[in-house]
C-alpha positions as CSV (number, residue, x, y, z in Angstrom):
1,M,93.4,134.1,107.9
2,I,91.5,130.9,109.0
3,K,88.9,131.5,111.7
4,L,88.0,128.5,113.8
5,S,84.5,128.2,115.0
6,K,83.9,129.4,118.5
7,L,83.1,126.0,119.9
8,L,86.4,124.4,118.6
9,I,88.9,127.2,119.3
10,P,89.5,126.4,123.1
11,G,89.8,122.6,122.5
12,V,92.2,122.9,119.5
13,L,94.4,125.5,121.3
14,A,94.6,123.4,124.4
15,V,95.6,120.2,122.6
16,G,98.1,122.1,120.5
17,L,99.7,123.8,123.5
18,V,100.0,120.4,125.3
19,L,101.5,118.6,122.4
20,G,103.6,121.5,121.2
21,F,105.1,122.4,124.5
22,G,105.1,118.9,126.2
23,L,106.6,117.0,123.3
24,S,109.2,119.7,122.6
25,Q,110.2,119.6,126.3
26,W,110.6,115.8,126.2
27,M,112.4,115.5,122.9
28,A,114.4,118.7,122.6
29,P,117.7,118.3,124.4
30,D,117.8,121.7,126.0
31,T,115.2,124.1,124.7
32,A,115.3,126.2,127.9
33,Q,118.8,127.4,126.9
34,S,119.0,131.2,126.7
35,L,119.3,133.1,123.4
36,S,122.7,134.3,124.3
37,D,123.9,130.8,125.2
38,S,122.6,129.3,122.0
39,S,124.7,131.7,119.9
40,T,127.8,131.5,122.1
41,P,130.8,130.0,120.2
42,G,131.4,126.4,121.1
43,E,127.8,125.9,122.4
44,R,125.0,124.2,120.5
45,E,124.0,126.0,117.4
46,V,120.4,127.0,116.7
47,L,119.4,125.8,113.2
48,Y,116.2,127.7,112.9
49,W,113.2,129.0,115.0
50,Q,109.9,127.3,114.8
51,A,106.2,128.1,115.7
52,P,104.9,125.6,118.4
53,M,101.4,125.5,116.8
54,I,102.5,125.8,113.1
55,P,105.4,123.5,112.5
56,D,105.7,124.6,108.9
57,F,106.4,128.2,110.0
58,R,110.2,128.7,110.5
59,S,112.3,131.8,111.0
60,D,116.1,132.4,111.1
61,K,115.7,134.6,114.2
62,P,113.5,134.6,117.4
63,G,110.1,136.2,117.4
64,K,106.4,135.6,117.5
65,S,104.4,133.0,115.5
66,P,101.3,134.1,113.5
67,M,99.3,133.0,116.5
68,G,101.2,135.2,118.8
69,M,103.3,132.5,120.5
70,D,107.0,132.7,121.1
71,L,109.1,130.8,118.5
72,I,111.1,127.9,119.9
73,P,114.7,127.1,118.8
74,V,115.5,123.9,116.9
75,Y,119.2,122.9,117.3
76,E,121.4,121.4,114.7
77,D,122.1,118.2,116.7
78,E,118.3,117.6,117.1
79,T,117.6,117.3,113.4
80,G,120.4,115.0,112.2
81,S,121.9,117.8,110.1
82,Q,125.3,116.3,110.6
83,N,124.2,113.5,108.4
84,G,122.7,115.8,105.9
85,D,119.2,114.7,106.7
86,T,117.5,117.6,108.4
87,E,113.9,116.6,107.4
88,S,113.7,113.0,108.6
89,T,115.4,112.6,112.0
90,V,114.2,113.3,115.5
91,Y,116.3,113.4,118.6
92,V,115.0,112.0,121.9
93,K,116.8,112.6,125.2
94,P,118.3,109.3,126.4
95,G,116.7,109.7,129.8
96,I,113.3,110.2,128.3
97,T,113.3,107.1,126.1
98,Q,112.3,104.7,128.9
99,N,109.7,107.1,130.3
100,L,108.0,107.3,126.9
101,G,107.9,103.5,126.7
102,I,109.9,103.4,123.5
103,R,110.8,99.8,122.6
104,T,112.7,98.6,119.5
105,E,113.2,95.3,117.8
106,K,115.6,94.2,115.1
107,V,114.5,93.7,111.5
108,L,114.6,89.9,110.9
109,R,114.9,87.5,108.1
110,G,112.9,84.3,108.4
111,D,110.1,82.2,107.0
112,L,106.7,83.8,107.2
113,S,103.9,81.3,107.4
114,R,100.7,81.9,105.4
115,H,97.7,80.8,107.4
116,I,94.2,81.4,106.0
117,E,91.7,81.8,108.9
118,A,88.1,81.4,108.0
119,V,84.7,80.1,109.3
120,G,83.5,76.8,107.8
121,Y,80.2,75.1,107.4
122,I,80.1,71.3,108.1
123,G,78.2,69.2,105.6
124,Y,77.9,65.6,104.5
125,D,80.6,64.1,102.4
126,E,78.5,63.8,99.2
127,N,80.7,60.9,98.0
128,N,79.2,58.9,100.9
129,I,75.5,59.7,100.2
130,T,73.0,57.4,98.6
131,N,69.5,58.3,97.5
132,V,67.1,55.3,97.6
133,H,64.7,55.1,94.6
134,L,62.5,52.4,93.2
135,R,62.6,51.5,89.5
136,T,58.9,50.8,89.2
137,D,55.6,51.9,90.8
138,G,54.5,50.3,94.0
139,W,53.4,50.6,97.6
140,I,55.7,50.7,100.7
141,E,55.1,47.9,103.1
142,D,56.9,46.8,106.3
143,L,58.8,50.0,106.6
144,A,61.8,49.2,108.8
145,I,63.2,52.8,109.1
146,R,61.0,55.1,111.0
147,S,62.8,58.4,111.5
148,E,65.6,60.5,110.3
149,G,68.9,60.0,112.1
150,Q,68.3,56.2,112.5
151,R,71.5,54.2,112.1
152,V,71.6,51.5,109.6
153,K,74.2,49.0,108.4
154,K,74.9,47.6,105.0
155,G,72.4,44.8,104.2
156,D,69.8,45.9,106.8
157,L,66.2,45.8,105.7
158,L,64.8,49.3,104.8
159,F,61.4,48.4,103.5
160,K,59.4,46.0,101.3
161,V,57.4,46.9,98.2
162,Y,54.4,45.5,96.5
163,S,54.5,46.2,92.8
164,P,52.5,44.5,90.0
165,T,55.5,45.1,87.7
166,L,57.8,43.1,90.1
167,V,55.3,40.3,90.4
168,N,55.0,40.0,86.6
169,A,58.7,40.0,86.2
170,Q,59.1,37.1,88.7
171,S,56.3,35.2,86.8
172,E,58.2,35.6,83.5
173,Y,61.4,34.4,85.1
174,L,59.7,31.3,86.5
175,Q,58.2,30.6,83.1
176,S,61.6,30.9,81.5
177,L,63.0,28.4,84.0
178,K,60.4,25.9,82.9
179,S,61.2,26.3,79.2
180,N,64.9,25.6,79.7
181,N,65.6,28.2,77.1
182,A,68.9,29.7,78.1
183,K,68.5,33.0,76.3
184,L,65.0,33.5,77.7
185,I,66.2,32.6,81.2
186,E,69.1,35.2,80.9
187,A,66.8,37.9,79.6
188,S,64.2,37.5,82.4
189,H,67.0,37.3,84.9
190,L,68.5,40.6,83.7
191,R,65.1,42.2,83.9
192,L,64.8,41.4,87.6
193,Q,68.2,42.8,88.2
194,A,67.2,46.0,86.2
195,L,64.2,46.4,88.5
196,N,66.7,46.4,91.4
197,V,65.8,42.9,92.8
198,S,68.8,41.7,94.7
199,D,70.7,38.6,93.6
200,D,69.9,36.9,97.0
201,Q,66.2,37.3,96.3
202,I,66.6,36.0,92.7
203,D,68.4,33.0,94.0
204,E,65.7,32.4,96.5
205,I,63.0,32.7,93.8
206,T,65.0,30.2,91.7
207,A,65.3,27.7,94.5
208,Q,61.7,27.9,95.8
209,R,60.1,28.4,92.4
210,T,57.6,30.8,94.0
211,I,56.7,34.4,93.4
212,K,57.3,37.0,96.2
213,Q,54.4,39.4,96.6
214,L,56.6,41.7,98.7
215,V,60.2,42.4,97.4
216,S,62.7,43.5,100.1
217,F,65.1,46.5,99.7
218,V,68.1,46.7,101.9
219,S,70.7,49.4,102.8
220,P,73.5,49.7,100.3
221,Q,75.9,51.2,102.9
222,D,76.5,51.9,106.6
223,G,75.4,55.3,107.9
224,I,72.4,57.2,109.1
225,V,69.0,58.0,107.6
226,A,69.6,61.6,106.5
227,A,66.2,62.0,105.0
228,L,63.0,59.9,105.1
229,N,60.2,60.9,102.7
230,V,57.6,58.1,103.0
231,V,55.5,56.4,105.6
232,E,53.9,52.9,105.7
233,G,51.6,52.4,102.7
234,T,53.0,55.3,100.6
235,F,52.6,54.8,96.9
236,V,55.9,55.6,95.2
237,Q,57.1,56.0,91.6
238,P,60.5,55.8,90.0
239,G,61.0,59.6,90.6
240,T,60.3,59.3,94.3
241,N,63.3,59.7,96.7
242,V,62.2,57.2,99.3
243,A,65.2,57.9,101.7
244,T,68.7,59.4,101.8
245,L,71.5,57.5,103.6
246,A,74.7,59.2,104.6
247,D,78.0,57.9,106.0
248,L,79.5,60.3,108.6
249,S,82.9,58.7,108.8
250,T,84.2,61.7,106.8
251,V,82.6,65.1,106.4
252,W,83.1,68.2,104.2
253,V,83.7,71.6,105.5
254,L,82.9,74.4,103.1
255,T,84.5,77.8,103.7
256,D,84.9,81.1,101.8
257,I,88.3,82.8,101.5
258,F,89.2,86.3,100.4
259,E,90.0,87.0,96.7
260,D,93.6,87.9,97.4
261,Q,94.2,84.6,99.3
262,A,93.1,82.6,96.2
263,P,96.7,82.3,94.8
264,W,97.8,80.7,98.1
265,T,95.3,77.9,98.0
266,R,95.5,74.6,96.2
267,T,94.3,71.0,96.7
268,G,96.3,68.9,99.1
269,L,97.2,71.6,101.6
270,A,96.9,70.8,105.3
271,A,93.9,72.2,107.2
272,E,92.7,72.4,110.8
273,A,89.2,72.7,112.3
274,R,88.4,73.9,115.8
275,L,85.0,73.8,117.4
276,P,84.1,75.8,120.5
277,F,82.7,72.9,122.3
278,L,85.6,70.6,121.5
279,P,88.7,72.0,123.4
280,G,92.1,70.6,122.8
281,A,93.9,69.6,119.7
282,P,92.3,70.7,116.4
283,R,90.9,68.2,113.9
284,L,93.3,67.6,111.0
285,G,92.2,67.5,107.4
286,R,93.1,68.7,103.9
287,V,91.9,70.9,101.0
288,E,90.0,68.5,98.7
289,F,88.7,71.0,96.1
290,V,89.1,74.6,95.2
291,Y,86.1,75.9,93.3
292,P,86.9,77.5,89.9
293,T,84.8,80.7,90.2
294,L,84.3,83.5,92.7
295,D,81.0,84.5,94.2
296,P,79.9,87.6,92.3
297,D,78.3,89.2,95.3
298,T,80.8,88.5,98.1
299,R,83.9,88.3,95.9
300,A,84.9,85.2,97.9
301,L,86.3,81.9,96.7
302,R,84.8,78.7,98.0
303,V,87.1,76.0,99.2
304,R,86.1,72.4,100.2
305,L,88.0,70.7,103.0
306,K,87.7,67.0,104.0
307,F,88.1,65.7,107.6
308,D,88.0,62.2,109.1
309,N,85.1,61.9,111.5
310,L,85.1,58.4,112.9
311,D,83.7,59.5,116.3
312,E,81.1,61.6,114.5
313,A,81.9,64.6,116.6
314,L,81.7,66.9,113.5
315,K,78.0,67.0,112.7
316,P,76.4,68.5,109.6
317,N,75.2,72.1,109.9
318,M,77.8,72.9,112.6
319,F,80.1,75.9,112.2
320,A,83.9,75.5,112.7
321,N,86.9,77.8,112.8
322,V,89.2,76.5,110.1
323,T,92.9,77.2,109.2
324,I,94.4,76.4,105.9
325,K,98.1,76.2,106.0
326,A,99.4,77.6,102.8
327,E,103.1,77.3,101.8
328,P,105.3,79.8,103.7
329,V,107.3,82.7,102.2
330,N,110.9,81.8,102.8
331,N,113.7,84.2,103.8
332,A,111.4,87.2,104.1
333,L,112.3,90.5,105.7
334,I,109.8,90.8,108.6
335,I,109.0,93.2,111.4
336,P,106.3,93.3,114.1
337,R,103.0,94.5,112.7
338,D,102.8,97.1,115.6
339,A,105.8,98.9,114.1
340,V,103.9,100.0,110.9
341,I,102.2,103.4,111.0
342,R,99.5,103.5,108.4
343,S,98.0,106.8,107.2
344,G,96.1,107.3,104.0
345,N,97.9,105.5,101.2
346,T,101.3,105.5,102.9
347,E,103.0,103.2,105.4
348,R,106.0,104.1,107.4
349,V,108.1,102.9,110.3
350,I,110.4,104.7,112.8
351,V,113.9,103.5,112.5
352,S,116.1,103.7,115.7
353,E,119.5,105.0,115.1
354,E,122.4,105.5,117.5
355,E,122.6,108.3,120.1
356,G,118.9,108.7,120.6
357,R,118.0,109.6,117.0
358,F,114.9,108.2,115.2
359,R,114.2,108.4,111.5
360,A,111.0,107.9,109.6
361,V,111.1,105.6,106.6
362,E,108.4,104.9,104.1
363,V,108.0,101.2,103.5
364,L,106.2,98.8,101.2
365,T,104.6,96.0,103.1
366,G,103.7,92.6,101.8
367,M,101.6,89.8,103.4
368,E,100.8,89.6,107.1
369,S,100.9,86.5,109.2
370,G,100.0,86.6,112.9
371,D,101.8,89.5,114.5
372,M,104.4,89.9,111.8
373,V,104.4,91.7,108.4
374,E,106.6,91.3,105.4
375,I,108.7,94.3,104.2
376,L,109.2,94.4,100.4
377,A,111.1,97.7,100.3
378,G,112.4,100.5,102.6
379,L,114.3,98.5,105.2
380,T,117.4,96.3,105.5
381,D,118.0,93.5,107.9
382,D,120.7,95.4,109.9
383,E,118.2,98.0,111.2
384,S,116.0,98.3,114.2
385,V,112.4,99.7,114.3
386,V,110.3,101.2,117.0
387,V,107.4,99.0,118.0
388,S,106.1,100.9,121.1
389,G,105.9,104.6,121.5
390,Q,106.5,105.4,117.8
391,F,103.3,107.5,117.7
392,L,104.8,110.0,120.2
393,I,107.9,110.2,118.1
394,D,105.8,110.6,114.9
395,S,103.8,113.4,116.6
396,E,106.9,115.3,117.5
397,A,108.2,114.8,114.0
398,S,104.9,116.2,112.6
399,L,105.3,119.3,114.9
400,T,108.8,119.9,113.7
401,G,107.9,119.2,110.0
402,S,110.6,116.6,109.7
403,I,108.6,113.4,109.1
404,R,105.2,114.6,107.8
405,R,106.9,115.5,104.5
406,L,108.9,112.3,103.8
407,S,111.9,112.2,101.5
408,G,113.2,115.6,102.8
409,S,110.7,117.8,101.0
410,D,111.1,121.5,101.9
411,L,107.9,122.9,103.2
412,Q,109.2,126.4,103.0
413,G,110.2,125.8,99.3
414,S,107.9,125.3,96.3
415,E,104.3,126.4,96.1
416,E,103.2,122.8,95.5
417,A,104.6,121.8,98.8
418,R,102.5,124.4,100.6
419,R,99.2,123.1,99.2
420,T,96.9,120.6,100.7
421,F,93.4,119.3,100.0
422,G,90.2,118.8,101.9
423,H,86.6,117.6,101.6
424,G,83.5,119.1,103.2
425,V,80.2,121.0,103.0
426,V,79.6,124.7,102.4
427,N,77.6,126.2,105.3
428,K,77.7,129.9,104.6
429,I,79.2,132.3,102.0
430,F,80.2,135.9,102.5
431,P,81.1,137.1,99.0
432,S,81.8,140.7,100.1
433,Q,84.3,139.6,102.7
434,G,85.9,136.8,100.6
435,I,85.1,134.2,103.3
436,V,83.4,130.8,103.1
437,N,82.4,128.7,106.1
438,I,83.1,125.0,105.6
439,T,82.5,121.9,107.8
440,H,85.4,119.7,106.6
441,D,86.5,116.1,107.2
442,P,89.8,115.5,109.0
443,I,92.8,116.8,107.0
444,A,95.7,114.4,107.7
445,D,98.4,116.6,106.1
446,L,97.7,119.4,108.6
447,A,96.7,117.1,111.5
448,W,93.4,118.8,111.7
449,P,90.4,116.9,113.1
450,E,86.9,117.3,111.6
451,M,85.7,120.8,112.4
452,T,83.7,123.9,111.1
453,M,85.9,126.8,110.0
454,D,85.8,130.2,108.2
455,F,88.3,130.3,105.3
456,E,89.5,133.3,103.4
457,V,89.6,132.8,99.7
458,A,92.4,133.8,97.4
459,P,92.0,137.4,96.0
460,D,91.6,136.1,92.4
461,F,89.0,133.4,93.4
462,S,85.3,134.1,92.9
463,L,82.6,132.7,95.1
464,T,79.7,133.5,92.7
465,D,79.4,129.9,91.4
466,I,79.5,128.3,94.9
467,Q,76.2,127.3,96.5
468,V,75.4,126.9,100.1
469,G,74.9,123.2,101.0
470,S,77.2,121.9,98.3
471,V,79.5,118.9,99.1
472,I,82.9,120.0,97.8
473,D,86.6,119.2,97.4
474,F,88.7,122.2,98.1
475,E,92.4,123.2,97.9
476,L,94.3,125.2,100.5
477,Q,97.5,127.1,100.1
478,R,99.6,128.1,103.1
479,T,100.8,131.7,103.1
480,L,104.2,132.9,104.3
481,E,102.5,134.1,107.4
482,G,101.3,130.6,108.2
483,S,97.6,130.9,107.4
484,Y,95.7,129.1,104.7
485,L,93.7,130.4,101.8
486,V,91.1,128.6,99.7
487,V,92.4,128.7,96.1
488,S,89.9,126.3,94.4
489,I,86.6,124.6,95.1
490,K,85.1,121.8,93.2
491,P,81.4,121.0,93.9
492,I,80.7,117.3,94.2
493,A,77.0,117.2,94.9
494,P,74.3,119.5,96.4
495,Q,73.0,118.9,99.9
496,N,69.5,119.9,100.9
497,D,70.2,121.5,104.2
498,N,68.6,124.7,105.5
499,L,71.8,126.7,105.4
500,E,72.3,130.5,105.1
501,Q,73.7,132.6,102.4
502,G,75.8,135.4,104.0
503,Q,76.0,139.0,102.8
């Protein structure tokens, strides 16, 4: 027999009494009916008798449960036996439904939008960035841009450069003009262009027949100075990035999406961006590029969005909440997400039937969008599901053993159906008494919370190879009396705790 630790016994018994008695009073049509009445011809027929605290324990006659509590009757019309489904239907009094806050909604067919929500990082549109370099050595003179962020227009003076190479190139060009040698003139002209001397300045040199000691460099585009790496008089070389100019009329927003959302995403999809300090309508953009590889650390896929930014409200290095509007799933079977009960690896819903009956159904869910979830299997579009109060119904179903074992499995039947598994730590071992004390994690099959308990072991099971402090997986088997025996223990890892070895 399982012995609960002294600290947990009062709490567990109290919770069990409240749930067992309270829910049975709410959901059983008339459990106060006398034994003589229940067996009277023409009256409601008792299907079996059940222990309030051990829903798996049933009897064909009244009596006491293994915990000493009176067995309660379960009537035929409470279990849906008329439909041949005694293990999956719960009856709720019509007058109690409203008090319990039970609310149902129809299973619908419709289009389920696929919106990808993420946080994006605003950056420059790199197609609109220009790095300003010289093509020869020289010194910066007459620097017209003085700080980052300064606004410039195409053709504005950025700076002037004194370079002996540029001076010599101009001298050669003027000598070619005097020679009237067309090929020599063309070659020297092309050299000036190769050294990034503008056509306007070459025309001016041609007209004036004079050498410019300082050659001007102008902005190739509208924008701002995103980076400035020189000051007046700086000596620069071809590898020096003098300045970076950026146009903010469009910006990129880089965001990472989950791996399972990657198949939804492609270039051209509509996107929205919202910034906390810009209330109102979102900014509209599109997916410009989907990167071909995932980040090996985060397992996320990077996506690049492009947004118009004529008012320059979207500034580089800001964060934005973005939504990518993927193509919807058409004609999907959908229900509210609140209707789905998730436990372990299973998902189920409570289906509302006529005359106050509710049935648990295991379902296979698909994608989620907003407050709705797609159902791939388990429901049809002519059913209704419970979206509020379903946990109370599911609790009652667990107490009666009608939902916790889905698909009508008989808990009183096979040996496999009476087995369950747990995970915990060995605290004490009493080999002579055949008892092991275990602190175990919650056991969902039995609706047990985390607790410390004494377990009896099966007569043919030896505790000699079990060590105190071991982290273990263990298997329990329910006896016909309703208690549980440890039938196997599998050590996972030792734990260095100062625990006792019993005698």
